[in-house]
KOLTI-972684 format. One record per residue: chain; x, z, y of N, C-alpha, C, O, CB in turn; residue number from 1. Coordinates in nm, 2 decimals. Each point is the difference from the previous one (the first is absolute). Glycine has a CB too. Layout:
# residues N
+-------+--------+--------+--------+--------+--------+--------+--------+--------+--------+--------+--------+--------+--------+--------+--------+-----+
: kette :   n.c1 :   n.c3 :   n.c2 :  ca.c1 :  ca.c3 :  ca.c2 :   c.c1 :   c.c3 :   c.c2 :   o.c1 :   o.c3 :   o.c2 :  cb.c1 :  cb.c3 :  cb.c2 :  nr :
+-------+--------+--------+--------+--------+--------+--------+--------+--------+--------+--------+--------+--------+--------+--------+--------+-----+
:     A :      X :      Z :      Y :      X :      Z :      Y :      X :      Z :      Y :      X :      Z :      Y :      X :      Z :      Y : NUM :
...
+-------+--------+--------+--------+--------+--------+--------+--------+--------+--------+--------+--------+--------+--------+--------+--------+-----+
//
This chain:
# residues 112
+-------+--------+--------+--------+--------+--------+--------+--------+--------+--------+--------+--------+--------+--------+--------+--------+-----+
: kette :   n.c1 :   n.c3 :   n.c2 :  ca.c1 :  ca.c3 :  ca.c2 :   c.c1 :   c.c3 :   c.c2 :   o.c1 :   o.c3 :   o.c2 :  cb.c1 :  cb.c3 :  cb.c2 :  nr :
+-------+--------+--------+--------+--------+--------+--------+--------+--------+--------+--------+--------+--------+--------+--------+--------+-----+
:     A :   8.23 :  15.75 : -17.34 :   0.07 :  -0.07 :   0.11 :   0.04 :   0.09 :   0.11 :  -0.03 :   0.12 :   0.00 :  -0.10 :  -0.33 :  -0.06 :   1 :
:     A :   0.19 :   0.15 :   0.15 :   0.05 :   0.07 :   0.12 :  -0.12 :   0.03 :   0.09 :  -0.11 :  -0.07 :  -0.01 :   0.33 :  -0.04 :   0.00 :   2 :
:     A :  -0.21 :   0.21 :   0.10 :  -0.10 :   0.02 :   0.10 :   0.00 :  -0.11 :   0.10 :   0.10 :  -0.07 :   0.01 :  -0.08 :   0.32 :  -0.04 :   3 :
:     A :  -0.13 :  -0.27 :   0.10 :  -0.01 :  -0.11 :   0.09 :   0.10 :   0.01 :   0.11 :   0.07 :  -0.10 :   0.04 :  -0.31 :   0.08 :  -0.09 :   4 :
:     A :   0.26 :   0.14 :   0.10 :   0.10 :   0.02 :   0.11 :   0.14 :  -0.03 :  -0.05 :   0.08 :  -0.07 :   0.07 :  -0.22 :   0.25 :   0.03 :   5 :
:     A :   0.18 :  -0.14 :  -0.22 :   0.13 :  -0.03 :  -0.06 :   0.01 :  -0.16 :  -0.01 :   0.11 :  -0.05 :   0.03 :  -0.10 :   0.27 :  -0.16 :   6 :
:     A :  -0.11 :  -0.28 :   0.08 :   0.00 :  -0.15 :  -0.02 :   0.02 :  -0.07 :   0.14 :   0.07 :  -0.10 :   0.01 :  -0.22 :   0.13 :  -0.22 :   7 :
:     A :   0.08 :   0.02 :   0.31 :   0.01 :  -0.06 :   0.13 :   0.14 :   0.01 :   0.05 :   0.06 :  -0.09 :   0.05 :  -0.30 :   0.15 :   0.00 :   8 :
:     A :   0.30 :   0.06 :  -0.06 :   0.13 :   0.03 :   0.05 :   0.10 :  -0.09 :  -0.07 :   0.10 :  -0.06 :   0.06 :  -0.16 :   0.29 :   0.00 :   9 :
:     A :   0.05 :  -0.24 :  -0.19 :   0.09 :  -0.08 :  -0.08 :  -0.01 :  -0.15 :   0.04 :   0.10 :  -0.07 :   0.02 :  -0.12 :   0.23 :  -0.21 :  10 :
:     A :  -0.11 :  -0.21 :   0.20 :  -0.02 :  -0.14 :   0.04 :   0.06 :  -0.03 :   0.14 :   0.06 :  -0.10 :   0.02 :  -0.27 :   0.10 :  -0.16 :  11 :
:     A :   0.19 :   0.09 :   0.23 :   0.05 :  -0.02 :   0.14 :   0.16 :   0.00 :   0.00 :   0.06 :  -0.08 :   0.07 :  -0.27 :   0.19 :   0.02 :  12 :
:     A :   0.26 :  -0.03 :  -0.18 :   0.15 :   0.00 :  -0.01 :   0.05 :  -0.13 :  -0.06 :   0.10 :  -0.06 :   0.04 :  -0.10 :   0.30 :  -0.08 :  13 :
:     A :  -0.08 :  -0.30 :  -0.05 :   0.03 :  -0.13 :  -0.06 :  -0.01 :  -0.11 :   0.10 :   0.07 :  -0.10 :   0.00 :  -0.14 :   0.18 :  -0.22 :  14 :
:     A :  -0.03 :  -0.07 :   0.31 :  -0.02 :  -0.09 :   0.11 :   0.13 :  -0.01 :   0.08 :   0.04 :  -0.11 :   0.04 :  -0.29 :   0.15 :  -0.03 :  15 :
:     A :   0.30 :   0.08 :   0.03 :   0.12 :   0.00 :   0.08 :   0.12 :  -0.06 :  -0.08 :   0.08 :  -0.08 :   0.05 :  -0.17 :   0.28 :   0.07 :  16 :
:     A :   0.11 :  -0.15 :  -0.25 :   0.11 :  -0.05 :  -0.08 :   0.00 :  -0.15 :  -0.02 :   0.10 :  -0.06 :   0.01 :  -0.10 :   0.28 :  -0.12 :  17 :
:     A :  -0.12 :  -0.27 :   0.09 :  -0.01 :  -0.14 :  -0.03 :  -0.02 :  -0.09 :   0.12 :  -0.02 :  -0.12 :  -0.01 :  -0.08 :   0.18 :  -0.21 :  18 :
:     A :   0.10 :   0.01 :   0.34 :  -0.02 :  -0.07 :   0.13 :  -0.13 :  -0.08 :   0.00 :   0.00 :  -0.12 :   0.05 :   0.25 :   0.12 :  -0.02 :  19 :
:     A :  -0.36 :   0.05 :  -0.08 :  -0.13 :  -0.07 :   0.00 :  -0.05 :   0.02 :   0.14 :   0.00 :   0.11 :   0.05 :  -0.04 :  -0.08 :  -0.31 :  20 :
:     A :  -0.02 :  -0.13 :   0.31 :  -0.05 :   0.01 :   0.14 :  -0.13 :  -0.08 :   0.02 :  -0.04 :  -0.08 :  -0.09 :   0.27 :   0.12 :   0.17 :  21 :
:     A :  -0.29 :  -0.02 :   0.03 :  -0.12 :  -0.07 :   0.04 :  -0.12 :   0.02 :  -0.09 :  -0.02 :   0.10 :  -0.06 :   0.17 :  -0.27 :   0.16 :  22 :
:     A :  -0.22 :   0.06 :  -0.12 :  -0.12 :   0.00 :  -0.08 :   0.02 :   0.03 :  -0.15 :  -0.09 :   0.02 :  -0.08 :  -0.01 :  -0.17 :   0.24 :  23 :
:     A :   0.23 :   0.15 :  -0.21 :   0.03 :   0.03 :  -0.14 :   0.00 :   0.15 :  -0.03 :  -0.01 :   0.03 :  -0.11 :   0.14 :  -0.25 :   0.11 :  24 :
:     A :  -0.13 :   0.30 :   0.10 :   0.02 :   0.14 :  -0.02 :  -0.13 :   0.06 :  -0.07 :   0.01 :   0.07 :  -0.10 :   0.14 :  -0.05 :   0.30 :  25 :
:     A :  -0.27 :  -0.04 :  -0.14 :  -0.12 :   0.06 :  -0.06 :  -0.02 :  -0.04 :  -0.14 :  -0.02 :   0.09 :  -0.08 :  -0.08 :  -0.09 :   0.31 :  26 :
:     A :   0.10 :  -0.13 :  -0.27 :  -0.02 :  -0.03 :  -0.14 :   0.10 :   0.07 :  -0.09 :  -0.03 :   0.04 :  -0.11 :  -0.07 :  -0.26 :   0.18 :  27 :
:     A :   0.23 :   0.22 :  -0.03 :   0.10 :   0.06 :  -0.08 :  -0.02 :   0.15 :  -0.02 :   0.00 :   0.05 :  -0.11 :   0.16 :  -0.22 :   0.20 :  28 :
:     A :  -0.19 :   0.24 :   0.02 :  -0.03 :   0.14 :  -0.01 :  -0.12 :   0.03 :  -0.08 :   0.01 :   0.09 :  -0.09 :   0.09 :  -0.06 :   0.31 :  29 :
:     A :  -0.21 :  -0.10 :  -0.21 :  -0.12 :   0.03 :  -0.08 :   0.03 :  -0.03 :  -0.15 :  -0.05 :   0.08 :  -0.08 :  -0.09 :  -0.14 :   0.28 :  30 :
:     A :   0.21 :  -0.04 :  -0.23 :   0.03 :  -0.03 :  -0.14 :   0.09 :   0.11 :  -0.06 :  -0.03 :   0.04 :  -0.11 :   0.02 :  -0.29 :   0.16 :  31 :
:     A :   0.11 :   0.29 :   0.03 :   0.09 :   0.11 :  -0.06 :  -0.08 :   0.13 :  -0.01 :   0.02 :   0.07 :  -0.10 :   0.18 :  -0.18 :   0.21 :  32 :
:     A :  -0.29 :   0.14 :  -0.02 :  -0.08 :   0.12 :  -0.01 :  -0.09 :   0.00 :  -0.12 :   0.00 :   0.09 :  -0.08 :   0.01 :  -0.06 :   0.33 :  33 :
:     A :  -0.07 :  -0.14 :  -0.27 :  -0.09 :  -0.02 :  -0.12 :   0.08 :   0.01 :  -0.13 :  -0.04 :   0.06 :  -0.10 :  -0.11 :  -0.21 :   0.23 :  34 :
:     A :   0.27 :   0.09 :  -0.13 :   0.08 :   0.01 :  -0.12 :   0.05 :   0.14 :  -0.03 :  -0.01 :   0.05 :  -0.11 :   0.09 :  -0.28 :   0.15 :  35 :
:     A :  -0.03 :   0.30 :   0.06 :   0.05 :   0.13 :  -0.01 :  -0.10 :   0.11 :  -0.03 :   0.03 :   0.10 :  -0.07 :   0.15 :  -0.17 :   0.22 :  36 :
:     A :  -0.31 :   0.05 :  -0.11 :  -0.10 :   0.10 :  -0.03 :  -0.08 :  -0.04 :  -0.12 :  -0.10 :   0.07 :  -0.03 :   0.09 :  -0.02 :   0.28 :  37 :
:     A :   0.04 :  -0.16 :  -0.31 :  -0.07 :  -0.04 :  -0.12 :  -0.15 :  -0.03 :   0.03 :  -0.09 :   0.01 :  -0.08 :   0.24 :   0.13 :  -0.05 :  38 :
:     A :  -0.17 :  -0.19 :   0.25 :  -0.14 :  -0.04 :   0.04 :  -0.08 :   0.11 :   0.07 :  -0.11 :  -0.02 :   0.05 :   0.12 :  -0.14 :  -0.23 :  39 :
:     A :   0.05 :   0.28 :   0.18 :  -0.07 :   0.12 :   0.05 :  -0.03 :  -0.02 :   0.15 :  -0.10 :   0.04 :   0.05 :   0.21 :   0.11 :  -0.21 :  40 :
:     A :  -0.02 :  -0.22 :   0.24 :  -0.02 :  -0.02 :   0.14 :  -0.12 :  -0.09 :   0.02 :  -0.08 :   0.03 :   0.10 :   0.33 :   0.00 :  -0.06 :  41 :
:     A :  -0.26 :  -0.13 :  -0.12 :  -0.12 :  -0.09 :   0.02 :  -0.13 :   0.07 :  -0.03 :  -0.10 :  -0.01 :   0.07 :   0.24 :  -0.18 :  -0.13 :  42 :
:     A :  -0.14 :   0.27 :  -0.05 :  -0.12 :   0.08 :  -0.03 :  -0.04 :   0.10 :   0.11 :  -0.11 :   0.01 :   0.03 :   0.17 :  -0.04 :  -0.28 :  43 :
:     A :   0.05 :   0.09 :   0.30 :  -0.03 :   0.10 :   0.11 :  -0.05 :  -0.07 :   0.12 :  -0.09 :   0.06 :   0.07 :   0.26 :   0.10 :  -0.16 :  44 :
:     A :  -0.12 :  -0.27 :   0.13 :  -0.04 :  -0.07 :   0.12 :  -0.15 :  -0.05 :  -0.02 :  -0.08 :   0.00 :   0.09 :   0.32 :  -0.08 :  -0.04 :  45 :
:     A :  -0.27 :   0.03 :  -0.17 :  -0.14 :  -0.04 :  -0.03 :  -0.09 :   0.12 :   0.01 :  -0.12 :  -0.02 :   0.05 :   0.20 :  -0.17 :  -0.20 :  46 :
:     A :  -0.04 :   0.30 :   0.10 :  -0.09 :   0.12 :   0.01 :  -0.02 :   0.04 :   0.14 :  -0.11 :   0.05 :   0.04 :   0.19 :   0.03 :  -0.26 :  47 :
:     A :   0.03 :  -0.09 :   0.30 :  -0.01 :   0.04 :   0.14 :  -0.10 :  -0.10 :   0.08 :  -0.08 :   0.05 :   0.08 :   0.32 :   0.04 :  -0.09 :  48 :
:     A :  -0.24 :  -0.21 :  -0.02 :  -0.09 :  -0.10 :   0.06 :  -0.14 :   0.03 :  -0.04 :  -0.09 :   0.01 :   0.08 :   0.27 :  -0.19 :  -0.08 :  49 :
:     A :  -0.20 :   0.21 :  -0.13 :  -0.14 :   0.04 :  -0.04 :  -0.05 :   0.13 :   0.06 :  -0.11 :   0.01 :   0.05 :   0.16 :  -0.12 :  -0.27 :  50 :
:     A :   0.04 :   0.21 :   0.23 :  -0.04 :   0.12 :   0.07 :  -0.03 :  -0.02 :   0.15 :  -0.10 :   0.06 :   0.05 :   0.25 :   0.07 :  -0.22 :  51 :
:     A :  -0.07 :  -0.21 :   0.24 :  -0.03 :  -0.03 :   0.14 :  -0.13 :  -0.07 :   0.01 :  -0.08 :   0.03 :   0.10 :   0.32 :  -0.04 :  -0.05 :  52 :
:     A :  -0.27 :  -0.08 :  -0.14 :  -0.13 :  -0.07 :   0.01 :  -0.12 :   0.10 :  -0.02 :  -0.10 :  -0.01 :   0.06 :   0.21 :  -0.20 :  -0.14 :  53 :
:     A :  -0.09 :   0.30 :  -0.02 :  -0.10 :   0.10 :  -0.03 :  -0.02 :   0.09 :   0.13 :  -0.12 :   0.03 :   0.03 :   0.18 :  -0.04 :  -0.28 :  54 :
:     A :   0.05 :   0.06 :   0.31 :  -0.02 :   0.08 :   0.11 :  -0.06 :  -0.07 :   0.12 :  -0.09 :   0.05 :   0.07 :   0.29 :   0.07 :  -0.14 :  55 :
:     A :  -0.17 :  -0.25 :   0.09 :  -0.06 :  -0.08 :   0.10 :  -0.15 :  -0.02 :  -0.02 :  -0.08 :   0.01 :   0.09 :   0.30 :  -0.13 :  -0.06 :  56 :
:     A :  -0.26 :   0.10 :  -0.16 :  -0.14 :  -0.01 :  -0.03 :  -0.07 :   0.13 :   0.03 :  -0.12 :   0.00 :   0.05 :   0.17 :  -0.17 :  -0.23 :  57 :
:     A :   0.01 :   0.28 :   0.14 :  -0.07 :   0.13 :   0.03 :  -0.01 :   0.03 :   0.14 :  -0.11 :   0.05 :   0.05 :   0.21 :   0.03 :  -0.26 :  58 :
:     A :  -0.01 :  -0.12 :   0.29 :  -0.01 :   0.02 :   0.15 :  -0.11 :  -0.09 :   0.05 :  -0.08 :   0.05 :   0.08 :   0.33 :   0.00 :  -0.06 :  59 :
:     A :  -0.26 :  -0.18 :  -0.06 :  -0.10 :  -0.09 :   0.04 :  -0.14 :   0.06 :  -0.04 :  -0.09 :  -0.01 :   0.08 :   0.25 :  -0.19 :  -0.09 :  60 :
:     A :  -0.17 :   0.25 :  -0.11 :  -0.13 :   0.06 :  -0.04 :  -0.04 :   0.12 :   0.08 :  -0.11 :   0.01 :   0.04 :   0.17 :  -0.09 :  -0.27 :  61 :
:     A :   0.04 :   0.16 :   0.26 :  -0.03 :   0.12 :   0.09 :  -0.05 :  -0.04 :   0.14 :  -0.09 :   0.06 :   0.05 :   0.26 :   0.07 :  -0.19 :  62 :
:     A :  -0.10 :  -0.23 :   0.19 :  -0.04 :  -0.05 :   0.14 :  -0.14 :  -0.06 :  -0.01 :  -0.08 :   0.03 :   0.09 :   0.32 :  -0.07 :  -0.03 :  63 :
:     A :  -0.27 :  -0.04 :  -0.16 :  -0.13 :  -0.06 :  -0.01 :  -0.11 :   0.11 :  -0.02 :  -0.10 :  -0.01 :   0.06 :   0.21 :  -0.19 :  -0.16 :  64 :
:     A :  -0.08 :   0.30 :   0.02 :  -0.09 :   0.11 :  -0.02 :  -0.03 :   0.08 :   0.13 :  -0.11 :   0.03 :   0.04 :   0.18 :  -0.01 :  -0.28 :  65 :
:     A :   0.04 :   0.00 :   0.31 :  -0.01 :   0.08 :   0.13 :  -0.08 :  -0.08 :   0.10 :  -0.08 :   0.06 :   0.07 :   0.30 :   0.04 :  -0.11 :  66 :
:     A :  -0.20 :  -0.23 :   0.05 :  -0.08 :  -0.08 :   0.09 :  -0.14 :  -0.01 :  -0.04 :  -0.09 :   0.00 :   0.08 :   0.29 :  -0.13 :  -0.03 :  67 :
:     A :  -0.23 :   0.12 :  -0.18 :  -0.14 :  -0.01 :  -0.05 :  -0.07 :   0.13 :   0.03 :  -0.12 :   0.00 :   0.01 :   0.19 :  -0.17 :  -0.18 :  68 :
:     A :   0.00 :   0.28 :   0.17 :  -0.06 :   0.13 :   0.02 :  -0.05 :   0.02 :   0.15 :  -0.10 :   0.07 :   0.02 :   0.24 :   0.03 :  -0.20 :  69 :
:     A :  -0.08 :  -0.18 :   0.27 :  -0.05 :   0.01 :   0.14 :  -0.11 :  -0.10 :   0.03 :  -0.06 :   0.02 :   0.10 :   0.29 :   0.05 :  -0.04 :  70 :
:     A :  -0.25 :  -0.16 :  -0.15 :  -0.11 :  -0.10 :   0.02 :  -0.08 :  -0.01 :  -0.13 :   0.05 :  -0.06 :  -0.10 :   0.09 :  -0.06 :   0.28 :  71 :
:     A :  -0.27 :   0.16 :  -0.18 :  -0.08 :   0.00 :  -0.12 :  -0.04 :  -0.15 :  -0.03 :  -0.02 :  -0.03 :  -0.12 :  -0.06 :   0.26 :   0.17 :  72 :
:     A :   0.07 :  -0.31 :   0.05 :  -0.05 :  -0.14 :  -0.02 :   0.11 :  -0.09 :   0.04 :   0.05 :   0.00 :   0.11 :  -0.29 :   0.06 :  -0.08 :  73 :
:     A :   0.28 :  -0.15 :  -0.12 :   0.10 :  -0.10 :   0.03 :  -0.06 :  -0.12 :   0.07 :  -0.11 :  -0.05 :  -0.04 :   0.25 :   0.12 :  -0.15 :  74 :
:     A :  -0.08 :  -0.11 :   0.30 :  -0.05 :  -0.12 :   0.07 :   0.11 :  -0.10 :   0.01 :   0.12 :   0.04 :   0.03 :  -0.28 :   0.10 :   0.11 :  75 :
:     A :   0.13 :  -0.26 :  -0.17 :   0.11 :  -0.10 :   0.01 :   0.06 :  -0.02 :   0.14 :  -0.08 :   0.01 :   0.09 :  -0.03 :  -0.13 :  -0.29 :  76 :
:     A :   0.23 :   0.09 :   0.21 :   0.06 :  -0.02 :   0.13 :  -0.05 :  -0.12 :   0.07 :  -0.04 :  -0.10 :  -0.06 :   0.24 :   0.22 :  -0.02 :  77 :
:     A :  -0.21 :  -0.11 :   0.21 :  -0.05 :  -0.12 :   0.08 :   0.13 :  -0.08 :   0.03 :   0.11 :   0.05 :  -0.02 :  -0.31 :   0.08 :   0.12 :  78 :
:     A :   0.18 :  -0.25 :  -0.04 :   0.11 :  -0.08 :   0.03 :   0.09 :   0.06 :   0.11 :   0.12 :  -0.04 :   0.01 :  -0.26 :  -0.16 :  -0.08 :  79 :
:     A :   0.08 :   0.29 :   0.15 :   0.08 :   0.07 :   0.10 :   0.08 :   0.12 :  -0.05 :   0.08 :   0.06 :   0.08 :  -0.25 :  -0.14 :   0.09 :  80 :
:     A :   0.14 :   0.12 :  -0.29 :   0.07 :   0.12 :  -0.05 :   0.14 :  -0.03 :  -0.05 :   0.02 :  -0.09 :  -0.08 :  -0.25 :   0.18 :   0.01 :  81 :
:     A :   0.32 :  -0.01 :   0.12 :   0.14 :  -0.01 :  -0.05 :   0.02 :   0.11 :  -0.10 :  -0.03 :   0.12 :   0.03 :   0.11 :  -0.22 :   0.19 :  82 :
:     A :  -0.02 :   0.06 :  -0.33 :   0.02 :   0.11 :  -0.11 :   0.11 :   0.10 :   0.04 :   0.09 :  -0.04 :   0.07 :  -0.17 :  -0.13 :  -0.24 :  83 :
:     A :   0.06 :   0.29 :   0.13 :   0.10 :   0.10 :   0.03 :   0.08 :   0.02 :  -0.13 :  -0.01 :   0.10 :  -0.07 :  -0.13 :   0.02 :   0.24 :  84 :
:     A :   0.22 :  -0.22 :  -0.20 :   0.08 :   0.01 :  -0.12 :   0.14 :  -0.06 :   0.03 :   0.02 :  -0.09 :   0.08 :  -0.23 :   0.06 :  -0.22 :  85 :
:     A :   0.30 :   0.10 :   0.07 :   0.14 :  -0.05 :   0.01 :   0.06 :   0.00 :  -0.15 :  -0.02 :   0.09 :  -0.07 :   0.05 :   0.00 :   0.31 :  86 :
:     A :   0.03 :  -0.20 :  -0.27 :   0.06 :  -0.01 :  -0.13 :   0.15 :   0.00 :   0.01 :   0.05 :  -0.09 :   0.07 :  -0.25 :  -0.04 :  -0.16 :  87 :
:     A :   0.26 :   0.23 :   0.04 :   0.14 :   0.01 :   0.01 :   0.07 :  -0.01 :  -0.14 :  -0.06 :   0.05 :  -0.09 :   0.03 :   0.09 :   0.30 :  88 :
:     A :   0.14 :  -0.19 :  -0.21 :   0.07 :   0.00 :  -0.13 :   0.10 :  -0.12 :  -0.01 :   0.02 :  -0.07 :   0.09 :  -0.22 :   0.18 :  -0.20 :  89 :
:     A :   0.25 :  -0.12 :   0.00 :   0.09 :  -0.11 :  -0.03 :   0.03 :  -0.01 :  -0.14 :  -0.03 :   0.08 :  -0.08 :   0.13 :  -0.05 :   0.30 :  90 :
:     A :  -0.04 :  -0.14 :  -0.26 :   0.04 :  -0.02 :  -0.14 :   0.14 :  -0.07 :   0.00 :   0.03 :  -0.08 :   0.08 :  -0.27 :   0.07 :  -0.15 :  91 :
:     A :   0.31 :   0.06 :  -0.03 :   0.13 :  -0.06 :  -0.02 :   0.01 :  -0.04 :  -0.15 :  -0.03 :   0.08 :  -0.08 :   0.14 :   0.05 :   0.27 :  92 :
:     A :  -0.07 :  -0.25 :  -0.21 :   0.01 :  -0.05 :  -0.14 :   0.14 :  -0.05 :  -0.02 :   0.04 :  -0.10 :   0.06 :  -0.29 :   0.05 :  -0.08 :  93 :
:     A :   0.32 :   0.11 :  -0.07 :   0.13 :  -0.05 :  -0.04 :  -0.01 :  -0.06 :  -0.15 :  -0.05 :   0.07 :  -0.08 :   0.17 :   0.10 :   0.24 :  94 :
:     A :  -0.08 :  -0.29 :  -0.17 :  -0.01 :  -0.06 :  -0.14 :   0.15 :  -0.03 :  -0.05 :   0.08 :  -0.04 :   0.08 :  -0.31 :  -0.06 :  -0.02 :  95 :
:     A :   0.24 :   0.12 :  -0.18 :   0.13 :  -0.03 :  -0.07 :  -0.04 :  -0.10 :  -0.10 :  -0.08 :   0.02 :  -0.09 :   0.20 :   0.20 :   0.13 :  96 :
:     A :  -0.06 :  -0.34 :  -0.04 :  -0.03 :  -0.11 :  -0.09 :   0.13 :  -0.06 :  -0.06 :   0.10 :   0.01 :   0.07 :  -0.32 :  -0.06 :   0.05 :  97 :
:     A :   0.21 :   0.00 :  -0.24 :   0.11 :  -0.07 :  -0.05 :  -0.05 :  -0.13 :  -0.07 :  -0.11 :   0.00 :  -0.05 :   0.24 :   0.22 :   0.02 :  98 :
:     A :  -0.05 :  -0.32 :   0.02 :  -0.04 :  -0.13 :  -0.06 :  -0.02 :   0.02 :  -0.15 :   0.06 :   0.09 :  -0.06 :   0.06 :  -0.22 :   0.25 :  99 :
:     A :  -0.20 :   0.04 :  -0.24 :  -0.01 :  -0.01 :  -0.15 :   0.13 :  -0.03 :  -0.06 :   0.09 :  -0.06 :   0.07 :  -0.33 :  -0.01 :  -0.05 : 100 :
:     A :   0.26 :   0.10 :  -0.15 :   0.12 :  -0.04 :  -0.07 :   0.02 :  -0.15 :   0.01 :  -0.09 :  -0.08 :  -0.02 :   0.07 :   0.27 :  -0.13 : 101 :
:     A :   0.14 :  -0.23 :   0.19 :   0.03 :  -0.14 :   0.01 :  -0.02 :  -0.06 :   0.13 :   0.03 :  -0.12 :   0.03 :  -0.08 :   0.11 :  -0.27 : 102 :
:     A :  -0.02 :   0.08 :   0.33 :  -0.03 :  -0.05 :   0.14 :   0.09 :   0.06 :   0.10 :   0.05 :   0.12 :  -0.02 :  -0.29 :  -0.16 :  -0.05 : 103 :
:     A :   0.28 :  -0.03 :   0.17 :   0.09 :   0.05 :   0.10 :  -0.08 :   0.04 :   0.12 :  -0.09 :  -0.06 :   0.05 :   0.27 :  -0.09 :  -0.13 : 104 :
:     A :  -0.14 :   0.27 :   0.14 :  -0.05 :   0.05 :   0.12 :   0.08 :  -0.06 :   0.12 :   0.12 :   0.02 :   0.00 :  -0.21 :   0.19 :  -0.11 : 105 :
:     A :   0.02 :  -0.27 :   0.20 :   0.07 :  -0.06 :   0.12 :  -0.03 :   0.09 :   0.12 :  -0.11 :   0.00 :   0.05 :   0.10 :  -0.24 :  -0.14 : 106 :
:     A :   0.11 :   0.32 :   0.13 :  -0.02 :   0.10 :   0.11 :  -0.04 :  -0.07 :   0.13 :   0.04 :  -0.11 :   0.03 :   0.13 :   0.26 :  -0.14 : 107 :
:     A :  -0.26 :  -0.08 :   0.18 :  -0.04 :  -0.05 :   0.13 :  -0.11 :  -0.11 :   0.00 :  -0.03 :  -0.06 :   0.10 :   0.25 :   0.12 :  -0.02 : 108 :
:     A :  -0.28 :  -0.08 :  -0.20 :  -0.10 :  -0.10 :  -0.01 :  -0.13 :   0.06 :  -0.06 :   0.01 :   0.12 :  -0.05 :   0.17 :  -0.30 :   0.03 : 109 :
:     A :  -0.28 :   0.11 :   0.02 :  -0.12 :   0.04 :  -0.08 :   0.01 :  -0.05 :  -0.14 :   0.02 :  -0.12 :  -0.02 :  -0.16 :   0.11 :   0.23 : 110 :
:     A :   0.14 :   0.10 :  -0.30 :   0.01 :  -0.03 :  -0.14 :  -0.14 :   0.01 :  -0.07 :  -0.05 :   0.11 :   0.00 :   0.30 :  -0.03 :   0.00 : 111 :
:     A :  -0.29 :  -0.19 :  -0.06 :  -0.14 :   0.01 :  -0.07 :   0.01 :   0.09 :  -0.12 :  -0.10 :   0.02 :  -0.07 :   0.05 :  -0.24 :   0.15 : 112 :
+-------+--------+--------+--------+--------+--------+--------+--------+--------+--------+--------+--------+--------+--------+--------+--------+-----+
//
């Protein structure tokens, strides 16, 4: 299949040609990328998510080890203790769905 970058550029060109706009752009582009790459884009995105999760876990493990090295005995926090932790991140989920054969998709509604 095409490289992801080639597929993106082609899909964006089609967005302009077909005058696709608003919330229809992302599903259209993702579908075209998946089609043009033969599913490679989805597999690479899934691998990236797994790798990021692994790196995050390794960082958390290193921080926990570093903190435990400074204190030989763990004591539970008191009610006055404020944790020194920050959780940063985000998630984006794009879904592409199509109706079953014989069923009609009604745009702008919730479809079971």
